[in-house]
C-alpha positions in Angstrom: 0.0 0.0 0.0 1.4 3.4 -1.0 1.6 5.8 1.9 0.3 9.4 1.7 3.0 12.0 1.1 4.8 13.1 4.2 3.9 16.4 5.7 6.4 18.9 7.2 4.7 21.7 8.9 6.5 24.6 10.6 5.0 25.6 13.9 2.4 28.4 14.2 3.5 31.1 16.7 1.1 31.1 19.6 0.2 34.0 22.0 0.8 33.5 25.7 -1.9 32.6 28.1 -1.9 32.1 31.8 -2.5 28.7 33.5 -5.5 28.8 35.8 -4.5 29.6 39.4 -5.4 26.8 41.7 -6.6 27.3 45.3 -4.3 26.6 48.1 -4.6 23.0 49.4 -4.2 21.3 52.8 -1.4 23.5 54.2 -0.4 24.3 57.8 -2.0 27.3 59.4 -1.8 29.2 62.7 -4.0 31.8 64.4 -1.3 34.4 64.6 2.4 34.9 64.1 4.8 33.2 61.8 3.6 30.5 59.4 5.5 27.2 59.7 8.1 26.6 56.9 9.2 28.8 54.0 7.1 31.1 51.9 7.6 28.7 49.0 5.1 26.4 50.7 2.3 29.0 50.5 2.7 30.8 47.2 -0.2 30.5 44.7 0.4 28.2 41.8 3.0 29.5 39.4 2.3 30.1 35.7 4.4 29.5 32.6 3.9 30.0 28.9 4.7 26.3 28.5 1.6 24.1 28.3 -0.7 27.2 28.2 -3.5 27.5 25.7 -4.5 29.8 22.9 -6.9 29.8 20.0 -9.0 26.6 19.9 -7.0 24.8 22.6 -8.7 25.0 26.0 -8.2 21.8 28.1 -5.9 22.2 31.1 -2.8 20.1 31.1 -2.9 16.7 32.9 0.3 17.2 34.9 0.5 13.4 35.5 3.2 11.8 33.3 2.3 8.7 31.3 -1.4 9.7 31.3 -4.0 10.5 28.6 -7.5 11.9 28.5 -10.3 13.2 26.3 -11.4 16.7 27.4 -13.9 18.9 25.6 -12.9 18.0 22.1 -9.2 17.4 22.7 -7.1 14.3 23.2 -4.2 14.9 25.6 -1.1 12.9 26.4 1.4 14.0 29.1 4.9 12.6 28.8 7.7 12.3 31.4 10.1 15.2 32.0 13.8 14.8 31.4 13.5 11.3 29.9 15.0 11.9 26.5 18.2 9.9 26.2 17.5 7.6 23.3 18.6 4.0 22.8 20.5 1.8 25.2 23.7 1.5 23.2 26.1 0.4 26.0 25.7 -1.5 29.3 29.0 -0.2 30.6 28.8 2.0 33.7 27.9 5.5 32.8 28.0 4.6 29.1 31.8 4.1 28.9 32.9 7.2 30.9 36.4 7.0 29.4 34.9 8.4 26.2 32.6 10.8 28.0 29.9 10.6 25.4 27.0 11.9 27.5 27.7 14.7 30.0 24.2 14.5 31.3 24.5 10.8 32.0 27.8 11.4 33.9 26.2 14.1 35.9 22.8 12.7 36.7 23.5 9.0 36.4 21.0 6.3 36.0 19.7 6.7 32.4 19.3 3.5 30.5 19.6 5.4 27.3 23.1 6.4 26.2 22.6 9.1 23.5 24.5 12.4 24.0 23.3 15.8 23.0 25.6 18.1 21.0 28.1 20.0 23.1 26.6 23.4 22.1 24.7 23.7 25.4 23.2 27.1 24.5 21.3 25.5 21.6 20.5 22.0 22.9 20.7 22.3 26.7 21.2 18.5 27.2 17.5 18.1 26.7 16.3 19.6 23.4 14.3 16.5 22.2 12.3 16.0 25.4 8.5 15.6 24.6 6.3 17.1 27.3 2.8 17.0 25.8 0.9 15.9 22.8 -2.6 17.0 21.8 -5.0 16.3 18.9 -8.3 18.0 17.9 -10.5 18.5 14.8 -10.9 21.9 13.1 -14.2 23.2 11.8 -13.8 21.1 8.6 -13.1 17.9 10.4 -9.4 17.9 9.7 -6.8 16.9 12.3 -4.8 19.5 14.2 -1.9 18.4 16.4 0.0 20.4 19.1 3.3 19.1 20.5 5.1 20.7 23.4 8.8 20.2 24.2 10.3 20.6 27.7 13.3 22.5 26.4 13.4 24.9 23.5 16.5 27.1 23.3 16.5 27.2 19.5 13.4 27.0 17.4 14.9 24.6 14.9 17.0 22.4 17.2 14.6 19.5 17.4 11.7 17.9 15.6 8.8 15.6 16.5 7.4 13.0 14.1 3.9 11.7 14.5 3.3 8.4 12.8 -0.3 7.5 12.0 -1.7 4.0 11.2 -5.2 4.3 9.8 -5.3 0.5 9.2 -4.7 0.9 5.4 -1.5 -1.1 5.5 1.2 1.5 5.2 5.0 1.5 5.4 7.3 0.7 8.3 9.9 3.3 7.1 9.3 6.7 8.8 11.5 8.5 6.3 13.5 11.6 7.3 16.5 9.4 8.2 14.6 7.5 10.9 14.2 4.2 9.2 12.0 1.4 10.7 11.0 1.3 14.3 9.0 -2.0 14.1 6.1 -3.3 12.1 4.0 -0.2 12.4 2.3 0.1 9.1 2.4 3.9 8.9 0.0 5.5 6.5 1.0 9.1 7.4 4.0 10.7 9.0 3.7 14.3 10.1 6.9 16.1 11.2 6.8 19.3 13.3 9.7 21.6 13.8 10.1 25.4 14.3 9.0 25.3 17.9 8.0 28.6 19.4 10.7 29.4 22.0 8.1 31.4 24.1 5.7 28.5 24.5 7.8 25.5 23.4 4.9 24.5 21.2 4.4 23.6 17.6 0.9 23.4 16.1 0.4 21.3 13.0 -2.7 21.7 10.8 -3.0 18.6 8.6 -5.2 17.6 5.7 -6.2 14.4 7.4 -10.0 13.7 7.8 -10.6 10.7 10.1 -14.3 11.2 10.5 -15.2 9.1 13.6 -12.4 6.6 13.1 -9.9 5.5 15.7 -6.3 5.8 14.4 -3.2 4.4 16.0 -0.5 7.0 16.7 3.2 6.9 17.4 5.3 9.8 18.6 9.0 10.3 18.5 11.5 13.2 18.9 15.0 13.9 17.8 17.4 16.6 16.6 16.7 18.3 13.3 18.9 19.0 10.4 17.0 21.6 8.3 19.5 21.4 5.4 19.1 17.6 5.1 15.4 17.7 5.9 16.1 14.9 8.2 16.8 13.9 11.8 20.4 14.1 12.8 22.1 10.7 12.9 23.9 9.5 16.0 27.7 9.6 15.9 30.2 7.9 18.1 31.2 11.2 19.8 29.0 14.3 20.0 30.2 17.5 18.4 28.9 21.1 18.8 26.1 20.3 16.4 25.8 16.5 16.2 24.6 14.0 18.7 26.8 11.1 19.9 26.7 7.9 21.9 26.4 5.2 19.2 29.0 2.9 20.8 29.6 1.0 17.7 25.9 0.4 17.1 23.5 2.1 14.6 20.7 3.5 16.9 17.8 5.4 15.5 18.1 9.2 15.6 15.4 9.3 18.3 15.8 10.6 21.8 12.3 10.4 23.1 9.2 8.2 22.4 5.7 9.2 23.5 2.7 7.2 24.5 4.5 5.3 27.3 1.7 4.7 29.7 3.4 2.4 32.2 7.1 3.2 31.7 9.2 1.2 34.2 12.2 2.7 36.1 14.4 -0.3 35.3 14.9 -3.4 37.3 13.5 -3.2 40.8 16.2 -4.8 42.8 20.0 -5.3 42.7 19.5 -8.9 41.5 17.1 -7.7 38.8 19.7 -5.2 37.6 22.4 -7.9 37.3 20.0 -10.2 35.5 18.8 -7.5 33.1 22.2 -6.1 32.3 24.8 -8.8 33.1 27.7 -6.6 31.9 26.6 -3.6 34.1 29.1 -3.4 37.0 27.7 -2.8 40.4 29.0 0.7 41.0 28.4 4.3 40.1 25.8 3.6 37.5 23.9 1.1 39.6 23.5 3.6 42.4 21.5 5.8 40.0 20.2 3.1 37.7 16.5 3.1 37.0 15.7 6.5 38.5 14.6 7.9 35.1 11.4 6.8 33.5 12.9 5.8 30.2 14.1 2.2 30.7 11.6 0.5 28.3 12.0 3.3 25.8 15.8 2.8 25.7 15.5 -0.9 25.3 12.8 -0.5 22.6 14.9 2.0 20.6 17.9 -0.3 20.9 15.8 -3.1 19.3 14.2 -0.6 16.8 10.8 -1.7 17.9 8.4 0.8 19.5 5.3 -1.1 18.5 4.2 -1.3 22.1 4.3 2.4 22.6 1.3 3.9 20.9 -2.1 5.6 21.4 -5.3 4.7 19.7 -6.9 8.1 19.3 -10.7 8.0 19.0 -11.7 10.9 16.8 -15.4 10.1 17.3 -14.8 10.9 21.0 -13.0 14.1 20.0 -15.9 15.1 17.7 -18.4 14.4 20.4 -16.4 16.4 22.9 -16.4 13.4 25.2 -14.8 13.8 28.7 -12.9 10.7 29.7 -10.2 10.9 32.3 -10.0 7.2 33.0 -6.5 7.3 31.7 -5.3 9.7 34.4 -4.5 7.8 37.6 -5.2 9.4 40.9 -3.9 6.6 43.2 -0.9 4.4 43.2 2.5 5.5 42.1 2.3 8.8 40.2 5.0 10.8 38.4 3.5 14.3 38.7 4.6 17.6 37.3 4.3 21.1 38.7 5.2 24.7 37.6 8.0 26.3 39.7 8.2 29.9 40.6 12.0 29.8 40.0 13.1 31.1 36.7 16.4 29.3 36.0 16.1 28.9 32.2 15.6 25.6 30.4 17.4 22.3 29.9 19.7 20.4 32.2 22.9 21.9 33.7 25.6 19.3 34.2 28.0 21.2 36.3 26.5 21.0 39.8 23.8 19.0 38.0 20.4 20.7 37.9 17.1 20.4 36.1 16.6 24.0 35.1 13.2 24.2 33.5 10.0 25.7 35.0 8.2 22.4 34.9 9.6 20.0 37.5 8.8 16.3 38.3 8.1 14.7 41.6 6.7 11.3 42.6 3.6 10.9 44.7 2.4 7.6 46.1 -1.3 7.6 47.0 -2.4 4.5 48.9 -5.5 2.5 47.8 -7.3 3.6 50.9 -7.3 7.3 49.9 -10.7 8.6 48.7 -10.4 12.3 49.6 -13.2 12.1 52.2 -10.7 12.5 55.1 -7.4 14.3 55.3 -4.5 11.9 54.9 -1.0 12.0 56.5 1.9 13.0 54.3 5.5 11.8 54.5 8.3 13.5 52.6 10.7 10.7 51.4 13.9 12.5 50.4 16.1 10.7 47.8 19.8 9.9 48.0 22.8 11.4 46.3 23.1 10.4 42.7 19.4 9.3 42.8 16.2 10.9 41.8 12.5 11.2 42.5 11.8 7.5 41.5 14.4 6.1 43.9 12.0 4.4 46.3 10.0 2.8 43.5 13.1 1.0 42.4 15.4 0.3 45.4 13.0 0.2 48.3 9.7 -0.9 47.0 8.5 -1.9 50.4 8.8 1.7 51.6 5.5 2.7 50.0 3.8 -0.3 51.6 5.2 0.3 55.1 5.2 4.1 55.3 2.2 4.5 52.9 -0.3 1.7 52.9 0.1 0.7 56.5 -0.4 4.4 57.7 -2.9 5.5 55.0 -0.4 8.1 54.1 0.7 9.8 50.9 4.5 9.6 50.2 6.1 12.5 48.2 9.6 12.4 46.8 10.8 15.6 45.2 13.4 15.6 42.4 15.3 18.3 44.3 16.2 19.8 40.9 18.7 17.0 40.4 20.8 14.3 42.1 23.0 16.3 44.5 21.2 19.4 45.6 21.5 18.5 49.3 18.1 20.0 50.0 19.3 23.6 50.2 18.9 26.5 47.9 17.1 25.5 44.6 16.6 21.9 45.9 14.9 23.2 49.1 12.5 25.4 47.1 11.7 22.4 44.9 10.7 20.3 48.0 8.2 22.8 49.3 6.8 23.7 45.9 6.2 20.0 45.2 4.5 19.7 48.6 2.3 22.8 47.8 1.3 21.2 44.5 0.3 17.9 46.2 -1.6 19.9 48.8 -3.5 21.7 46.1 -4.6 18.4 44.5 -5.1 16.1 47.5 -6.8 16.4 50.9 -3.8 16.3 53.3 -3.7 16.5 57.0 -1.3 19.4 57.5 -0.8 18.4 61.2 0.4 14.9 60.3 3.4 15.5 58.1 6.7 13.6 58.7 10.0 13.4 56.9 12.1 10.4 55.9 15.3 10.1 53.9 18.1 7.7 52.9 21.8 8.9 52.8 21.6 12.5 51.4 17.9 12.2 52.1 18.8 11.4 55.7 20.8 14.6 55.8 17.7 16.4 54.3 15.7 14.9 57.1 17.9 16.4 59.8 18.0 19.7 57.9 14.2 20.1 57.4 13.3 18.8 60.9 15.7 21.3 62.5 15.1 24.3 60.3 11.3 23.8 60.2 10.5 21.9 63.3 6.9 23.2 63.5 6.1 21.4 60.2 6.8 17.8 61.2 5.5 15.2 63.6 8.8 13.2 63.5 11.8 12.4 61.4 13.4 9.1 60.3 16.8 9.2 58.7 18.7 6.2 57.3 22.5 6.3 56.9 22.3 10.1 56.8 25.4 12.3 57.3 25.1 15.4 59.5 26.9 17.6 56.9 27.3 17.8 53.2 31.0 17.7 53.8 31.4 14.0 54.7 34.0 15.0 57.3 31.6 17.4 59.1 30.1 14.5 61.1 33.2 12.7 62.3 34.9 16.0 63.3 31.7 17.3 65.1 31.9 20.4 63.0 35.6 21.3 63.1 35.7 20.4 59.3 32.4 21.3 57.7 30.6 23.3 55.1 28.0 26.0 55.6 25.1 23.5 56.0 26.2 21.4 58.9 23.0 20.3 60.7 24.9 19.2 63.7 24.9 22.9 64.7 21.1 23.2 64.8 20.1 19.9 66.5 18.9 22.1 69.4 15.8 22.8 67.3 14.6 19.1 67.5 13.0 19.5 71.0 9.6 18.7 69.6 10.5 16.6 66.6 11.3 13.0 67.7 14.1 11.8 65.5 15.2 8.2 64.6 18.4 7.4 62.9 19.6 4.0 61.4 23.3 3.6 60.8 25.7 0.9 59.5 28.9 0.3 61.4 30.7 -0.5 58.2 29.3 2.4 56.2 31.9 3.3 53.5 30.2 6.6 52.6 29.0 8.0 55.9 31.8 7.2 58.5 30.5 5.7 61.7 32.4 8.2 63.8 30.2 10.9 62.5 27.0 8.8 63.2 28.3 8.2 66.8 28.7 11.9 67.2 25.2 12.5 66.0 23.8 10.0 68.5 25.9 11.5 71.3 24.6 14.9 70.5 21.0 13.8 70.6 21.6 12.1 73.9 23.3 15.2 75.3 20.3 17.3 74.3 17.9 14.9 76.1 15.2 15.1 73.4 13.1 12.1 72.3 15.2 10.2 69.8 16.5 6.7 68.9 19.9 5.9 67.2 20.3 2.3 65.9 23.6 0.9 64.8 23.6 -2.3 62.6 26.8 -4.3 63.0 28.5 -5.1 59.7 26.0 -3.1 57.6 27.5 -0.9 54.8 25.8 2.1 53.2 23.3 0.0 51.1 22.4 -2.9 53.3 19.3 -1.4 54.9 18.0 -0.6 51.5 18.5 -4.3 50.4 16.8 -5.5 53.6 13.9 -3.1 52.6 11.8 -3.4 55.8 10.5 -0.1 57.3 7.7 -1.0 59.6 9.5 0.2 62.7 10.2 3.4 61.0 6.6 3.8 60.1 5.6 3.3 63.7 8.1 6.0 64.7 6.6 8.5 62.2 3.0 7.7 63.1 2.6 10.1 66.0 0.2 12.6 67.5 -0.3 15.8 65.4 2.2 18.6 65.4 1.9 21.0 68.3 2.6 24.4 66.8 2.0 26.1 70.1 4.3 24.4 72.6 4.9 26.1 75.9 8.6 26.0 75.3 10.5 26.8 72.1 14.2 26.2 71.6 15.3 27.7 68.3 18.8 28.3 66.9 19.2 30.5 63.8 22.3 30.0 61.7 22.3 32.7 58.9 24.9 31.0 56.8 22.3 28.4 55.9 20.1 31.1 54.3 19.7 32.1 50.7 17.9 35.4 50.9 17.9 35.8 47.1 15.7 32.7 46.9 13.6 33.8 49.8 15.1 31.2 52.2 15.7 32.8 55.6 15.4 30.3 58.4 14.8 32.7 61.3 11.5 31.5 62.7 9.8 28.5 64.2 6.6 28.1 66.3 6.0 31.4 68.0 9.5 32.7 67.6 10.5 34.8 64.6 12.7 37.5 63.2 15.8 36.3 65.1 18.8 38.5 64.5 22.3 37.4 65.4 24.5 39.7 67.5 27.7 41.1 66.1 30.5 38.6 66.3 28.2 35.6 66.8 27.9 32.8 64.3 24.4 31.8 65.4 21.6 33.1 67.6 19.7 30.8 70.0 16.4 31.6 71.6 15.1 29.4 74.4 11.7 30.7 75.6 9.3 28.9 78.0 5.9 30.3 79.0 5.1 29.5 82.7 1.4 29.6 82.9 -0.2 26.2 83.5 -0.4 23.2 85.7 1.4 19.9 86.0 0.7 17.0 83.7 3.4 14.4 84.5 5.8 13.6 81.7 7.8 10.4 81.8 11.3 10.0 80.2 12.2 6.4 79.5 15.5 5.1 78.1 15.2 2.9 75.0 16.4 -0.7 75.4 20.0 -1.2 74.3 19.3 -3.8 71.5 16.8 -4.8 68.9 16.2 -7.2 66.0 13.9 -5.4 63.7 14.6 -5.1 60.8 18.0 -6.8 61.7 20.0 -7.2 64.9 21.3 -3.8 66.1 22.4 -1.9 69.2 20.7 1.3 70.1 20.4 4.3 72.4 17.8 6.9 72.9 15.0 8.4 75.0 11.2 8.3 74.8 8.8 10.6 76.4 5.3 9.9 77.6 2.7 12.2 79.1 2.5 16.0 79.0 4.5 18.9 80.5 4.8 20.6 83.9 4.8 24.4 84.1 4.2 26.6 87.2 0.8 28.4 87.3 2.1 31.9 86.8 2.1 34.3 83.8 5.8 34.6 83.0 8.4 33.7 80.4 11.8 32.2 81.2 14.0 33.4 78.4 17.6 32.6 77.3 19.2 34.6 74.4 22.6 33.4 73.2 24.2 35.4 70.5 20.9 37.2 69.8 20.6 40.9 68.9 16.8 40.8 68.4 13.9 38.4 68.3 10.1 38.5 68.2 7.8 36.3 70.3 4.1 35.7 70.1 3.6 34.7 73.8 -0.1 33.9 73.6 0.6 31.0 71.3 2.8 29.6 74.1 0.0 29.9 76.7 0.6 33.4 78.1 -2.4 35.3 79.3 -3.3 38.9 78.8 -2.4 41.2 81.7 0.9 41.4 83.5 3.7 39.2 82.1 7.0 38.7 83.8 10.1 38.1 81.7 13.1 36.5 83.4 15.8 36.8 80.9 19.4 35.8 80.5 21.3 37.2 77.5 24.9 37.2 76.2 24.4 40.5 74.3 22.3 43.6 74.3 19.0 42.5 72.6 15.7 44.0 71.6 12.7 41.7 72.4 9.5 42.4 70.6 6.2 40.8 71.8 3.2 40.6 69.5 -0.3 39.3 69.8 -3.9 40.4 70.1 -2.7 43.1 72.5 -0.6 44.8 69.8 3.1 45.2 70.0 5.4 45.6 73.1 9.2 46.1 73.0 11.6 45.3 75.8 15.3 46.3 75.8 17.3 43.5 77.4 20.9 44.3 78.3 23.8 41.8 78.2 23.5 39.7 81.3 19.7 39.9 81.3 17.3 40.7 84.1 13.7 40.6 85.1 11.1 42.7 83.2 7.4 43.3 83.5 5.2 44.0 80.5 1.4 44.5 80.4 -0.1 42.6 77.5 
């Protein structure tokens, strides 16, 4: 059967339009004073020209990757973000790093695909052929109109998308345009779109195809475009400024991304599975990150030149009838979600200090089967490891979602952190809270039942978030987590460190019970540092547990993959955002004011300012205005067997608190020049309030509440002061 002539359509330039602003979801709130956490958690939904609508396009984007729907006369498919690395051409770790064919693979790790973008980053951005969305509709004459959106468009002509259409008429398997065959597809039409609008990343293609009410099978691929040759650029051994590389002696198709992957796996789900799937893949650097990108089946299919299993059967009758069908958009189970960030960092992937730059960012959200939206559900942040990504716990700890999610009826959110080594500060920190805000806008969350978990670098993030934002979390659970981004910051207890050593702010964990699991033979997080962490927790006397597993290395606990005891630790009473005593230490060097990250508040203490010459400022404020409810402190037994034999130390608390029945505040200021308190949130009453203060420096204390504002000047050394509220 002779195929219809191929169509090459240059994109129509589309005007900008704003995404609809979504209402705030299930977020923390307080009656007065500082909100818990950073401002990034509370901003209204961001907008971007990418995925916006103009003209006849009206359906909002799905924002769930690997999903499809019919909505008001449009068919929509949402692809995965940052998944465009083509065929699996080499099973060597990091695609033979001695030849450095793929800078993104070296930086991010874990891709099954091995194709390398050209080295002209300003044009290709290590991500130029990344499909983000596909749409189809009918115009007023019944002809098909397509719209394709790419994730990264730095140059309008850098990439192209080919749409293969099988009408059932028995077409060709050759796509043309230098692509060749990608399986027995029987294509009757191939439509190529290039000339993407750099403002919207979109290309609209008006075709002459008239399907009536038929259902046509569609295939979707993307690659780099050579306008002079009117073809996709072939894959070389090594990339050049304008040509892609990574062939590794094979002849891969010139395709970086395939659409219509509705259940794209993350690669083998266990270490044994990895070895069985790729017997030549050494257990090392690549394995640590392997499978974290949702392109494993794509890479294998392209290597085999057979994408026949990756298609969409588009029902034009349903489009013509303006049928609404969202059955292809999952709302439970394991979801790869997308959100729009407020940060404007450009587009593409940066490989030096690796970062996903684009405004549309991915995260994973596990929604347990029990969730139906009728009741607010707990949320656990599950922070990923170094060299890993937002799909880590789907691959390397599949029981985590069962134990922390299903058993607690909790949602589990893993942010991408803008890349594999953001260490949960700066852009990675913003990403965490923007992803949380997006989930809260879409699901009914219990803002008072939020906990934080993390493995390795994620364990560090657990310490960091629990200490910087203690009024957000019920508890923390860290596994093989270092105290500092500098791996020597833990063993030296801070004498060798970087600016983000959490060891220095553990004082803030007074109301956040923390559990740590450590391996005595950990090759990445020295046990000396873990022992220092446990000793510091014991010294502070807060509720905690530190478990040491003899002989365990850095990865053993992930291989054991049993988290029920951690789930029990996280399943606690709701957050108390108004405790009678607040201990809060502010370390300005951990801030990034340019990004709006100033960690100077928690509970009813805010606007802490550090005195000249001091590195940090600590406020310890206790309202004395209650009665006695006994509180019991119990030492944790010294050994356990779950999930494996271990030795442990720690403290647990039971019962309430005991405060004298008088209206006063006992206050300690160490290195503080100024601070603001909202004493009513701590239990103070209106009327005469006595402040018994000790201070290492002259300080200005501001009191706020329903009574207005009061200011007290506290000299170095302190004193007793009386204020009428």
